[in-house]
N, C-alpha and C positions, 0 to 999 in steps of 0.2 A: 153346649159341651156335654150334656147328658146329666143323669142323676148322680149325685155324689153319695156313695155308700161307705166311704172311708176317708182317710187323710191323703188327698192327692199330693200334698207337699212332701210326704214321706219319701226319702230317696230310695232308689233301687238298692237291693241288698247285696252286700259283698260277702263271698264265702270266707269262712274262717281259714287260717293258714293250713290246717290239717283236714279240711272238709272236702270230701270227694263229691262226685256228681250225685245229686240226690234223686229220689224217686220222681219228684215233680219235674226236674230237668230231664230225666229219662223219658217221662211221659211226653214232654215236648219233642224230644228227639225222635220218638216213634211216630209222631204226627207229621213232622217236617222231615225233609231228607235232602242230602247234598248230592253233588255230582260225583260218581265214582271217578277217581282221577284218571283211570285208564280211558275214560270217555272224552278226555281232552283231545284225543285224536280226531274226533269229529269236528269238521268246520262248523256244522250246524248241529246242535244238541238235540237228539230225539226227545220228544216231550216227556217221556217217562223217566229219562235220565237227568233232565234239567232240574236244578234245585227248586225246592218248594218251601216257602214259609207262609203259614196261614195264622193270622192273629187269633181268630175266634173259630167259628165253624165254616166249612165250605157250604155256601147256600145251595139248597136243592132247587134247580130250575128245570122243570119238565120241558121237554123239547116242544111240546104243543102249547106251552104257556107263553102268551105275548110278553115281550120285554120292551119297556120304553125308557128312553133317556130324556130327562127333563133338563132344560137349560133355562136358567132364570136369574133373578137378582137384578143387577144393574145392566140390563139389556133393553133395547127398544122393542124387541119382538120375542117374548118367551116362546120356547119351542118344546114340543113333545115328539120325539122321533123314535120310530120303531126300527127294526133291523133293515127292513126294506128301504126306509127313508135314508138311513145311513149309507147303504150301498149305492144310492143314487148320486152321492157326492164322488168327486175324483178319488181314486184308490191309490194308496202309496204302500210300498213294501220296503221296510228298512231292517237291515241286520243289526241287532243290538245285543251286546253282552250285558246281562243283568247280574248284579252281585248284591247279596244281602249286606246291609250296613253292619250287622253283627258278625260278619265273617272273621274268624280268628279270635272270637271272644274267649273260648275255652283255653287259649294259650296265655292269657293274661294272669298276672299275680299282683294283688289279690284278684280272684275271678269274680266278675259280676254274675250274679245268679240269674240266668235266663236261658234261652235256647243255646245249648253248648256247642256252637260251631267250632270246628277246627279250621280247615281252609277250603272246604268243598262247596260252600254256598255260592255257586256261580253256574251260569249256563248261557248259551248263545242261541238265538232263534231269529228267523225271518218273521217279523210281525207285519201284518197287513191291516190297514184300516184307513180312517179319514183323518187328515191333518186337523188338529184341534183348532188352529187359527181359522180354518174355513167355517167351522161350526159357529165360532164366536162372531165371525163377520156376518154370517147369515142371521144370527140373533141380534146383531147391532150392539156390540159391546160399548158401553158408555165410556166417554173419555176420562171420567174421574174414577174409573175402577182401579183398584190397587192390587187385589188378590183374586185368583180364581180358585174356588174351593170344590173339591171332588169328594163325593160320598159313595161308598160302597155298600153293598147289601149285607156284609158281614157285621154281626152285632154281638157285643159282649161286655165284659167288665175288665178294666185294667186299673190297677192301683186305686180301687174304690170308685171308679167312674164308669157308669153304664153309658155305652156310646155305640154309635155306628162308626166304622172306620172312616176317618176323614183326614185328608191332607190338602194342602194348598200350594199353588205356584204363584210367584209374582206375575203380573200381567205381561211383562216383557219376556219372561221365560215361556209363558203359556202361548203367546202369539208369535214367537220368533220362528224363523225358517231354518236356523242352524244352531242347535238341533231342532228338528221339527217334531213336536209332540204329537203322538197319534192316539186317537180313540180306536183301539184295535179290536177286530172281531175274528182274526185268524192267526194261527201260529204254524209256521212251516207248511203253509198252503192248505191247512185244514181248519175247521172251526175250533175255537179255543176249547181245550179240555176243561172239565170242571175245576180242577185244582189250579189252573192258570187263569181263572177269571171268567169263564163262560157265563154269559155270551159276550160281554164287553169288558175291556180293561183299558187303563191308561198305560202308555209306554212313553217314558221320558228319557231319551238317550243320554247317556253320560252320568245319570243320577243313580244313587243307590236305590235298592229295591223298595224302600218304604214309600217312594214317590209314585210308584207304578200301581195306583189304586185298582184293585180287582173288583169284579162284579159291579162295575160302574153303573149307577142309576141316576145320579144327579150332578149337575155342574152349576155352580152359583157364583156370580161375580159380586164382589163386595167393595165398598169404598174405604174399608179399614183392614189392617193386617189381620189374618186369621189367627186366633189364639186357642184353637182346640187342642185337646190332649196330645194327639200325635205330632203336633207342630210345636207347641210351647212347653210341654212337659217331657214327652219322650223325644228321642232322636236329637239330643243336645250333647255336645262335648263338654262335660263337666269334670272338674277335678275334685270339687268339694260339694257337699249336699246343698249348700245355699247358693251355688253359682247359677247365674242365668244361663251360662254356657253358649257356645256358638252352635248354630244349626248344622246338622249333617246334610250335605248336599251332594257334591260330585264325587265320583269314584276315584280314590287314590290309586296310583300305579301299582300293578301287581304282575308277577310272573309265577306260573306254576309249571312244574315239570311232571310229565307222565312217569310214574315210578317204573324204572327199568327192570328187566329181568322178570323174576317171579317171586311171590311173597311167601313168607311164613304166615300161617293162618292167623295166629293170635297177635303177634307183635307187629305184623305188617312189614317187618324188615325185609328188604329186597335182596335176592340172591342173583348174582351175575357171574359169568365165567371170565377168566382172564382174557385180555385182548381188547380189540376195538369194540366199544359200546356206543350206540347212538343214543344221545340224550335229547329229548324233544319236549316241547310244551307250548304254552300260549302266554302271551303278554298283552296287557290292555291298560288303559287309563281313561277316565272320564274327564280329566282335567286338560289334557292336550294329547296330540297323537304320540304313540310310542315311537321312540327313535332308536332304542337300544335294548337288547336283552343280553344278560351275562350269566355265566355258569361258574360255580366254584366246586371243586372236587376235594377240598381239604378243609380241616377245621379252622385254619387260619384265614379262610375266605380270600384266597388268591383268585381274582376274577379273570375270566377269559371271555372274550366277546363271542357270542353265538351268532349264527346267521339267521337273520329275519327274512321271512318270505316277502316278496315285493308287495308294496301297498296295492291292494285290489279295489280300493275305492270305498270299502266298508269302514268308514271313519269310526263308527261307534261299536265296532265288533273287535274281538281279540285277533291277534296275529300269531301265526305259527313261527317258532324258532327251532333250531336244532344245532347240535354240537357233538363232535366225536371225541370220546374219552377213551384213553387206553387204561383199562382196569388192571390192577395188580392185586395179587392175593392179600387179603386182610380186610379190616373194617374201614369204611369210608363214610363221609357225610356229604351228600350232594345238595347244592343250593342253587337258586336262580333268583335274579332280580331284574326289574324293568325300570327304565328311565324314559321320561317323555320329553317332548321338545321344549318344555318350559323348565327343564332341569329337575323336576320332581323325581325322586328315586326312592327305593324301598330301604327302610332302616334295618340295622342289625339288632336294635333294641326296640321292643314293642312300645308304640305310642299309647300309654295307658289313659283311660278315662272311665268314669263310673258306670257308663252304659256298655262299655266294651265295644265301641263303634270304631270303624275305619282303621282296624288294626291290620296294616299291610306289612307286617313283619316278614322278613325274608324266610322263605320255606326251607326246611331242613329235612332231608330224606336219608335215613340210615341205610347203608348198602354193605353187604358182605360179599366179597369176591372170593370164590372157591373154585377149585378144579372140579370137574364132573364127578370124579370118584369120591370127593369129600362132601358133596352137597347134603347127603342124607345122614352123615355121621354126627 
C-alpha cells in the first residue's frame, strides 16, 4: 500500500459554507482539464480536447526507451511483454466514453475539496489494444485468483500514503468479453499521447475513469481482494467519515447539451435569437444502453423527448440526440437528462457523498434570447 506519512483514515475535507475555490484546487484545475462542451459535436473526441485527470505526475517515457508490461502473481507462466509482443496478439478497437468519477463535484453543497469539476470531465475515443483476457489466458490465470491488480508508473502521496497508482478488477470483470477490457496502445488510430497513458493504459468500458489505469507497467493476479488506497480508501461512496462506503464502479446515466448560440465571455450565459433553435448533445450510461434523452426549456422542468440517433453498435460510447426549440425573448434555462434500459435516469437533486463522486445531476444551461439589435446592449 505504500509508506504512511500521515493519517490515512482522515476523511476528505469538505469546504466551509462560504468557502470559494482555493489555490490548491485551482492548481489542480490547471493541471487537469475538461472537454469544452462545444466539442460534444465530435463523435470521436480529438485527444487534445478529451478530458484529462492525472493523480500525480505524467511519467516521462522517452520514445527510444523500452517499455515492458509484467504479468505475474497467481499465474502459471509469468510474462514480460514489450510493445512488439503486445502487437503480436489479436488487435481490437472499441469506442468508449470515459468520464471522471468526480464529474460534477464542484456543484455539490457542501463541496468536497478536490479537483473542482463542473460537468466537462468526459470524452470519447477509439481505443486500440489487446483484450486483457487473452493476456491472462496466455499467462495461465490460476483458478483461485480473486482480483487482478493494475499498477501504473505514476507515483505520489495521497492523504499521507506514498504509492504507485493502483486499481483492481474482480476476475470476472477482467476476463469477461462484454465489456472486453483492453490493454490499449493507441487512441483514435495513433499512439497514446503522454497525458492519456503512453505507451500503455487500461480501458474498462462502462466504468468511471479511476479504473482505466494509465502508464500501465504491471498486472498481478491475487487470491484476496485488493485493499490498496485507490480501492479501499478513495473512490468510495460515503455519507459519513467512518463509513466503509460502496465502491465507485459503473458510469451513471448522463446527458449533456452543446450550449446553443454564442456565449458571454465571463458568465458563459448563452445568447440566442428568437425562433427555431436546434438543441443537441450526447447521452451515455455505463450501467445499461441509453434508451431516451429528454430536454427541458423551462425552470419547472417540463420534459420533451429528444430524437436519439440510431444505435450504431458502439455500446460503450455516447449517442447523439437533438431537439428543436422555439426560442422566445427573455431568460430561459435549458436542461437535458438521459434514461437507460434499466430505468436509471438523472436526478434533479444532486446525489451527495463525501468524495463528490457519481454526481449525475441534470445539467442546467442559462440562455438569454434577444433580437439581433439588442444583443450588445
